[in-house]
Structure formats: structure tokens, C-alpha cells
N, C-alpha and C positions, 0 to 999 in steps of 0.2 A: 504493499499499499504506499502510495507515495505522501510524504511527509513534507509538506510545504516550508514549515516553520523551522522544522530541522534543517533542512537545504538551506533556508535563509541565513540561519544562524551560524552554521558552519561555515559557509561562503562568504558572507558579507558582514554580518552584524559583529561575530567574534573578532574576524580580522579588524575591523575598524574599530572596535572598541580596545583591542590592544592597541592599535596604532596610536588612538588618540592618548594613551598612557604613555606612549614611548616605548613599547614592547616588541621586540621583532620576532614574537611567538610563532606565527605562521609562515614566514618565512624560514627562520630557524628549523623548524619541523620539517619542512621539506629537504633543507639541507641534510638532517641527520638521516632522513630516510632515504637520501643517496649515498651518504658516506657509509652507510652500514653494510652495503656492498662493494665496498673498496676492499683491497687486500690487505690481508694482516700487514705486511710490511710497509703499506700506504697510512694505514691507520697509525702503526708504530711512529712513523715519520711524523705524522700531525702531531701526536703526543709530545714527541722530543721537541718540536717547535715550541709547543705551549708551555713546555717544562723549562726549556731555559729562559723562556722569559719571566716565568715564576720565580724562578731562582734568582736571576740577576735583580728584580724588583724586591725579593725578600731581602737579599743581601743588601742592598743600597739603601732600601728604606726601612728596615724592621732592626731593632738592636737584638731581639732574641737570635736571629737566624745568621746576621753578621758575626756574633760572638760565636755561635754554634759552628757555622761554616770556616772562621780562623782557627778554633781550637781543635777541629778533627783534619785541618789542612783539606778542606774540601774547594775544588777549584770546578767553576762552572764550566768552565772552556774544555775541561776533559771530560764532558758529560757527553758521550758519543752514542748512547744507548739508552731507552729507558731502564733498563736494566741496572744501569750506572747509579739510580736513584737509592739502589742499596748502601751505597756509602753514607747515607745520612741517617743519624740515628732515629730510633722510634719516638713518636711523639704519643706517650700516653695521655688516657684522659685527666689524671690528676697533674700531669705535666701541662697539659693544654689549657686546664683551669688556671693554673699558676702563673703561666706566660701570656696571659690574655693580652694585657696592656703592652708586654713589650714586643708582640706579634703584630701590634696596630702599625701599618704604615704611615710614616709622616709626608707622604705624598700621593696626590691622586691616583687611582679614582677612590673615593669616599665611600664608607659605608652608605648601603641603600637599606640593610634589612639587617633588624639586630632581634635577637630572640634566644630564649632558652630551650634546651633540649627537654624531653620529657622526662628524663630522670629515672630510667626503668630501674637501673641499679642505684637508685638513692641518692645520686648525686647529679642534679640538675646541672648542664655547662652552658653558659652564655655563647653563643654564636653569632658573628657579624661577617658579612659578605657585600660586596659591590653589586650594581646592577647587571654586569656581564652575568657574573656568577648564577645570579638569579635567573638571566634568561636562557642561561644553557641547562640549570636545573628544571624549567619549566618544558622546554623542548625536549629534554630527555625523557621527562615524565610522559607527554603527550605520545612520544614516539612509541615509549613502550608500553603503555595500554593499549596502543593502536595494536600491538602484535596479537591481544587478546581480541580485538573487532570494534573497540571503544574509540568512536570517533568524535570529533568537536560537533557537537550539534544534538547528540543523543540523548534519550532521557536517561538520567544516571541516579540508582538510588543509591545513597552512601550510608551504609549500616556503622557507623563509626561512634566513639563515644562523644558525649553531648557537649562540644566545646563551647558552645554559645550561652552554656546555662550562667556562667557570673561575668559575662561581657555587658558594658553599658547599655541602656535601651535602645539608644541610637544607632550604636555599632550593631546591634543584635538587627536591627529594623532593614538598615544597610544590607547586611549580610544577606537577609532573608529576600530580600528586594532581586539581588544579584543571583541568587539559588533560583529564583522564578524564571528570570530571563535565561539564564543559562541551561534551565532544565533540569536542575540538580535537586533530589530531595534528600534531606539529612534525617535519618533516624537514630535515636540514640540506643545504642548496641549495650549499653550499660547494663538497665533492668533486664532479666532474663527468666522471670518465672513466666508461666502459661499465658497468664493476662496479657503481659508485654510482648511475647513473642506471636501472640495471637493478633493483636494492635499491628505490629510491624506486618504480617503477613496481608491485613486489610489495606494497609498504606500501599503495600505492594502493588494489591488487585486494582485498587483505584489510581495509580500512578503510571501503571504497566510499564516500567522500566526496560530499556533495552540493554542495559549492564547494570550490574551490581559491583560497587567497591566497597571492601567490608574488611576488619580485622577478622583474621581467621578464625579464630575461636567463637567471636560473635556470630560469624556464617556459618559454623559448624552446629551451633545451638539451635540456629534458624533452621537449618537443614533439617535434622533429626526431628525438630517438632513437625515440619511440613512432611516428612516422610512416615511418622509415628501414626498420623491423624490423616494421613492421605489427601492431603490439600493439594497438591499441585496439579493446576488446570491450565498451566501457560505453555507455551513455546521454549525451547531452550533459550535460557538468558546466561551468558558468560559472567563469571565471578572472578575479580580481580582481589586476591588476598593478600594483606601485608600486616604491618606491625607485629605480628607472632608468625610461629612456623607454621606451617601446611602439613599437617601430619596426613599418612597414608590415609587412616580410615576416615577422617574429616574429609578429606578431597572427595573420596568415595559418596560419602553421604552429600556432599553439595552439588555434584553432578547428577545423582538421582533426583535433588529435589529441585534444583535449579537447569543446570548445564555445565559446559566445561568449567573448570575451576584454572586459574591462572595464577601461580604464584610470585608474590614480588619482593624484593629486599631494599630496605634504605635505612637510613637515620637521619635526623634532622639537620644533623652536622653539614651533611653533602646530599642529601634526598636521596633520589632513586639509584641505588649502587647496581641492581641487576633485575631483570625481569624474563618469565618464561615466554617462549614464542608458542607457536601451535604445536611443535613436537615437543613440548614439557620434557626436554632433556637438559637439566641446567638452565642456568639462566644467564642471559647475554649481559655484559656489563656494558655500562654507559663509558665508553672508552673515549669518544671525543668530550666529555666532560669531566672525566676524573679517571687518575690510574689506580687500579685496584690490585693489590696483592694479597696474596696468601701466604703466611709467614709462619716456620716453627722458629719458638725460643728456645736452645737447648739449656741445659743444665748450666753449662759453664759460662753462660751469658751469651754467646754468640746467635746470631741471628741468619738464619737461610730461608730460602724460596722452599716452600711444600711441593713436593713431587705430585704427580697426577695421581689421583687417588687417597691422596694423604690429606687428612685433616689439619687445618692449621688457622692461625688469628687472620681474620680480616683488617688490612691496614688498607688506607685510602688518602690520597693526595688531590686535592681539589685543583685543577689546572687553570681556574678561571678566577679564583679568590686572591685578589691582589691586595685588598683592603685589610684583610686580617688573616694573613696565609695559613694554612693547615696543609701539613705536609706529613705525609707517612703517619697518619693518626691511625691508633691503634682503637678500634671501634668495640671492642669487647666482645665481640661475635666471632663464632666458629664455623668453617666451611669446609668442603672439599675442593681441593685443587683440581682442575681438569687441563688436559693436554690441549695442544693447539689444533686439534682437530677441528674442521669446518662442521658446523651444525648441518643437519640434513635440509633445513630452510635455506641454506646459502649464505646467510650471513656470515661474514668473517669475524663480528664482533667476538672476542674472549668470553670464555662460560667459566661460572663457578657452580658450585653447589653439588648435593644438596646443602642447606644451611642448618648446622649442628646444634643451633644454641649459643648460649652465651658461654664465656669462660668462667663466669661466676655459677654455672648450673653444672659444673662437673662436680659429681659426688665421689666419695673414695670408700673402699671397702674395708675391712675389719684388720686388713693387713697394709691400708694405706693406698692401695694402688687405685690409680683414677679410673672411674666410671662415667661415659657420658650419660647425661641425664637423658639424651634423645632416645635411650634404650627402652625408656618406658613406654614410649609409643606403641611398641611390640605388645607390651602388657594390656595398654587401654583397648585393645582389638577385641579380646575375649569377654574384657568387661564391660564393652558398651552396650550389653544387652540387660546388664543387672545394675548400672549405675549410670548418672545423668552426665556429672562434674567429677574431675579428678583434678588433684594435686599429690605432687610428692616432695616431702619435707625432711631433710637431714639435719638434724641437729647437730650441736658442737661435738657431742659424745660419739657422733657417727651413727646415732640412733636412727633408724629411716621410719617416717610415719606418712601412711597413703591414707590421704583424706577423700572420701567421694561422699558424694548425694547419690544413695540409692533409690531405685525405682519403687521399692517396699519401705517396709519401717526397718529392714537391715539388710546386710549382704549375703546372699545366701551361702551354704557352705562350700558349695562347688567352686563357687567364685572366689571364695576367700582362700580355699587351697591353692586355686592357680595362682594369687597374689604372693601367698607366702612361698610356694615353689620357687615362684619366679627371682624375689629378693634372694631367695637362699642360695639360688644358681650364682646370680651375678653380683651379690654383694655379699658374699659369705663373711661371717664373722662380724655382722651388724644386726642389733637388735631389730624387730621390727614391729610394728603396730599399726592397726588398723583404725582410723577415728572417722565415724559418722558424723557427718553435717548436715544442715539444713540448707545451706548455700556456702559456696565459696567465694569470699569477697574480692573483687577485681582491684587492681591499683588504683591510683587517683587518677590515670591516664585512660581508665578503662579497660586494661588488659587483665587478663587471668595468665598468672605464672605457673606453668605445670609442674616446673621443678624450682625449688627455694632450697638454697643450700646456707644455712644460719653461720655467720662468721662471729 
């Protein structure tokens, strides 16, 4: 069915609106849709040019990087490859927080956006960046969303945490008008009782979205509600998932309830780091916007690139943030490194994934051996028929607590045995308890942490 307003919005109104604000969004998206097909060597050359510009600016105009480069004998002119970036020490979250003022450039371009990260780790971080960085972030996001079929002008339901709840009335009104014009419907994903889920489905039926953008766990809860009550009456709607890991059983539930699910990965410090294409084989990185590394920190303090198939820490460099450079920033997330092989889609952008959660979500067995929290996604599959919510907590004394909301008054004996056997196998030597709850609270950002390791 021909959608006149959607066509006008995508082809004329949105481009005119962005141009009026001085944002080259549409032209930049077209550029990125072309460069994604470049050869890997061409993309690396593009990155290297941006990188040299960034390093020169950071050295000349920030006290932090001038001191760092001098102390480590780093010569920008000897940067012949993006791989030479490994000469620069990592920027940890704590260091990024403490060096914020020292990383602020004393020359243009100035700061266009200043905001705080969501603070999932409990330590929010202030982020500042210039207009060029903002434009590339927007362009990369629209391109990545396009791989899932989301185009400017489509009706989009955003099943996200209620960000407008504490904003001033005038700002809320302005945002709501903007959402209506752009055909965006925002539904708060924080309340997840049956009444709230039913209201979300009612809003979906009325709005008839062409795409859903959601927190992964929020979309999963909504999908399970749809499937359990057999509510689906709509054609396939692609679901773009972000902010939380997309677990295999949650993906299956979304595909049954709505349509194909696409995982995206990013952080507020640099925005969209990677996104799935139609082949769902890892996430293509935003190469023109940033350099993404997967690194392993050895016990002796050395840092090396992770081998293909190996898990490591995600490290990013924003190639366009000249106002407050962020170079080799350690996001706190773990991901699997991929080889240089080209995806079946033909795009030459490098890939990473799957995402394995946060470094802070690594558990330890009774002998002190590290165990990835992602392992519990295996356990949640057989327990899905017995409980609606899950969370694993490891106490300081290494006791493991499985919090869950059962479908009845208690967890049935068979499911309890599955859980106990699982923990005994993968976390031997750790005391284990099951804690029955009526609800597992969300974080202030509206997320549900599946794994919590108390420090």
C-alpha cells in the first residue's frame, strides 16, 4: 500500500528539517551506504587518514595527549597503519573520567554535545563531542538501522525506557511534537507486568509500526507475552535490539511474536559500534566513524589483539571527536573477535561478535577460575517454561544466587534440579541458592541486568 506521508517525510521533509539545522544527515547516509562496499584496504586507508588528523589535533591541542605521546615516544608520522594505534596506551573508564578536562581541546572545533553516559557500571561518565562526530554518529546509526529495513519515514515504535518522565514540560511537549512528525511512537518498557505489556500491544495495534526499536530484554518480555497469549495478528515487523545482549532464546521469541530480530551494539560514548545485517553473522562495525579493536590484556600487563574466535575487551577510537578526543577507550564490554573474511552480504566492513557481556559480569568458580556470565543464557532456555524473569548474582564470598520469577508459586522440582546441576557443573565449589521473587527490578536506565557480580 502506497504511503504518501512516509514518502514525503523520507524524501523531502526530513532532509529539509536536517538541512535547516545544519546537519548533512541524508547526504552522509548516502556516502556511508557507498563506502560500505569499498574494499577493506580502501576502508583502512580512509581510517588511517582520519586517525592521523585526530592524533595531530590531540597532540597539538590537548595537554593529556601531548604529555602521553611524549612520555611514550609516540610519533604520529610513523603511524603507517591503523594497527600502529596499538602503540598508544588504553584509556580506561576511570582514566577517561579523571582526564576529561585535560582531553578538552583548546582550539576549534568546539563542543556541540555534552551528556552523561547511562552509568550501567554504576559510574556515569561525561561525554563531549563536536558537530562532525555527531553527524557521523547519526549517519552510522541510520545506515546500520537500514540493514534491518528501517528507512527514514517509516512508522517506528520505540520500546525504550521512559526518558521523558523527568524532563521539563516544554521540552517534553517539543519532543512529543517531533516524534509525531517523524512517526516515532515511544512506549515505556520499564513496567513489565501483564497490564503494562497488554497496553504496549494495544499501542502497537493502533500505531501499526513498520519497525520496532527496543531494549533487548524489554522486547523479549513483550514477545513472550504475545506468544503465550497468542496475540499476533500482524505481518512481520523487524525488531532492532540494543542496550542489552540479545540472547538466542529471546531472539527466537521475538521472531515468533514479531518478525526478524537484529542485534545492535553501541555505547553513549561513541553510539553505534556495530549492527547485524540480513545474514545475522556477527555485527558490522562503523568503520568510517570509529576504529574498533578487540584486545586481550595479559597477566603481565601487555595488551595484544584478540585472535579470530577469541574473546576480548572492546576498545574504540572516535575518529571525528576533535573537541574531546577519546582514543582507545575501553568500553567495559567483552566480544568475540572475527577474521577479515567478507560477510555473505558483500559489505567489506569488519565484523565483531557475539557480544559476551561486560567484563564486570565475569563470575569465578570455587577455585577462582573465570566463568563468563553469558554461559547462563544456556540455562535460561530450559527454565523459560517455568519462570518469566531471571537474574544471576555472585556474592563476594562466591555464593551464586539465581533470582527468578516463577510462573506459579514456586519453581517446580525438575526445573530446580536443572539449575542446581548446571551451577554444580560450571561453577564447582560455589554455594548455590535459588531466590523466588515477585519482580526483578530494572536499573535506573530501564535495563535488567542478567548477571550481577558484587564487588
